[in-house]
C-alpha positions in Angstrom: 46.7 2.4 -37.6 50.3 1.2 -36.6 50.6 -2.1 -35.3 54.1 -1.7 -34.4 54.9 -2.2 -30.5 56.0 0.7 -28.6 59.8 0.5 -28.0 60.7 -0.9 -24.6 62.3 1.7 -22.5 65.7 0.9 -21.0 65.5 0.5 -17.2 68.8 -1.2 -16.9 70.4 0.0 -13.7 74.2 -0.6 -13.1 75.1 -2.3 -9.8 76.8 0.1 -7.6 79.4 -0.5 -4.7 78.6 1.4 -1.4 82.0 0.8 0.2 83.6 4.2 1.2 87.0 2.7 0.1 85.6 2.4 -3.5 86.2 5.9 -4.4 89.7 5.8 -3.0 90.8 2.8 -4.7 89.3 3.2 -8.1 91.6 5.8 -9.5 94.9 3.7 -8.6 93.3 0.6 -9.8 92.1 2.2 -13.1 95.8 3.4 -13.8 96.9 0.1 -13.4 94.3 -1.4 -15.7 95.1 1.2 -18.3 98.9 0.2 -18.1 97.9 -3.6 -18.4 95.8 -2.8 -21.3 98.5 -1.0 -22.9 100.7 -3.9 -22.5 98.2 -6.1 -23.8 98.1 -4.1 -27.0 102.1 -3.7 -27.4 102.2 -7.6 -27.1 103.7 -7.7 -23.7 100.9 -9.4 -21.9 99.0 -11.6 -24.4 97.4 -13.5 -21.5 95.2 -10.4 -20.5 92.0 -11.7 -22.2 92.3 -15.1 -20.7 93.1 -13.5 -17.2 89.9 -11.2 -17.5 87.8 -14.1 -18.4 89.1 -16.4 -15.6 87.7 -13.7 -13.3 85.0 -12.6 -15.3 86.4 -9.0 -14.9 85.3 -7.8 -18.3 81.6 -8.3 -17.6 79.4 -5.4 -16.3 75.8 -6.7 -14.4 72.9 -4.4 -14.6 69.7 -4.8 -12.7 66.8 -4.4 -14.9 63.6 -4.6 -13.1 61.4 -4.9 -15.9 62.9 -8.1 -17.2 61.9 -11.5 -16.6 65.7 -12.2 -15.6 66.4 -9.2 -13.8 70.3 -9.5 -13.8 71.6 -8.6 -17.3 75.3 -9.3 -18.2 77.1 -7.3 -20.8 80.7 -8.6 -21.5 83.2 -6.1 -23.3 85.6 -7.3 -25.8 89.1 -8.1 -25.0 90.8 -8.9 -28.2 93.5 -6.5 -29.5 91.7 -5.7 -32.5 88.4 -4.6 -30.8 90.6 -2.5 -28.3 92.2 -0.5 -31.3 88.8 1.5 -31.0 89.2 4.2 -28.4 85.5 3.7 -27.0 86.1 0.0 -26.7 89.2 0.2 -24.7 87.7 2.9 -22.4 84.7 0.8 -22.0 86.8 -2.3 -21.2 89.2 -0.1 -18.6 86.1 1.1 -17.0 84.3 -2.2 -16.4 87.6 -4.1 -15.4 88.5 -1.1 -13.1 85.0 -1.2 -11.6 84.9 -5.1 -10.8 88.4 -5.0 -9.5 87.8 -2.2 -7.3 84.6 -3.9 -5.9 86.7 -7.1 -5.3 89.5 -5.1 -3.6 87.3 -3.2 -1.1 85.8 -6.5 0.4 86.7 -6.5 4.1 88.6 -3.2 3.8 87.7 -1.0 7.1 88.4 2.8 7.4 91.3 2.1 9.5 93.1 0.3 6.4 92.4 3.2 3.8 95.7 5.1 4.4 97.7 2.1 4.3 96.0 0.7 1.3 96.3 4.0 -0.6 100.1 3.8 -0.2 100.3 0.4 -1.0 98.1 0.4 -4.2 100.0 3.7 -5.4 102.5 1.1 -6.3 100.2 -1.2 -8.3 101.3 -1.4 -11.9 100.7 -3.6 -14.9 103.3 -6.3 -14.0 101.8 -6.6 -10.5 98.3 -6.5 -11.8 99.0 -9.3 -14.0 100.6 -11.3 -11.4 97.9 -10.7 -8.9 95.3 -11.9 -11.6 97.3 -14.9 -12.6 97.8 -16.1 -8.6 94.0 -15.2 -7.6 90.5 -16.5 -8.2 87.3 -14.4 -7.7 86.8 -15.6 -4.3 90.4 -15.0 -3.2 91.1 -11.5 -4.9 91.0 -8.9 -2.2 93.0 -6.1 -0.7 94.7 -8.5 1.7 96.1 -10.6 -1.0 97.1 -7.7 -3.1 98.9 -6.0 -0.3 101.0 -9.2 0.4 102.0 -9.3 -3.2 102.6 -5.6 -3.9 104.8 -5.4 -0.7 106.7 -8.3 -1.6 107.3 -7.1 -5.3 108.1 -3.7 -4.2 110.7 -4.9 -1.7 112.2 -7.2 -4.3 112.6 -4.5 -6.6 114.2 -2.3 -4.1 116.9 -4.6 -3.1 117.0 -7.4 -5.5 120.3 -8.9 -4.3 119.1 -9.2 -0.8 116.2 -11.1 -2.0 118.4 -13.3 -4.4 120.7 -14.1 -1.4 117.6 -15.1 0.7 116.2 -17.2 -2.0 119.5 -19.0 -2.4 119.8 -19.5 1.4 116.3 -20.9 1.5 117.0 -23.3 -1.6 120.2 -24.6 0.1 118.3 -25.5 3.3 118.3 -29.3 3.6 
């Protein structure tokens, strides 16, 4: 007779976002997270692990109804050595993209979708890094991202105009 306990079945269920904008935003955010991860691996964004940790973006939360503590957290590795493995890199990109998308769709209405897609299409690694540096979990949403993205895109478009505006503002007083 075997006294071994039967294996506990996995009942963990990933939490899901039900906002219809989730499916629209996710691919655009995933592209930017991929770019940010590439920047981190090439040494252009060494602060990525700290930024992800600050916002707890590298952690997936599961619901496990059979557990005494029903919400289980699983954190992905963010260091460069671990991210050399393609499966770890893909897992991190998926978790961060999912968490960022959930934060970005807060407060987004159907009327915002068209403009949001145009704005988020410009999101790249540099802008994502700036957004993460300037935000906290309770302030990171589409409205904040939109302001940063439009400002950055317009600065990139006409850098001399923005430099003259900055000079004028700095010389007031």
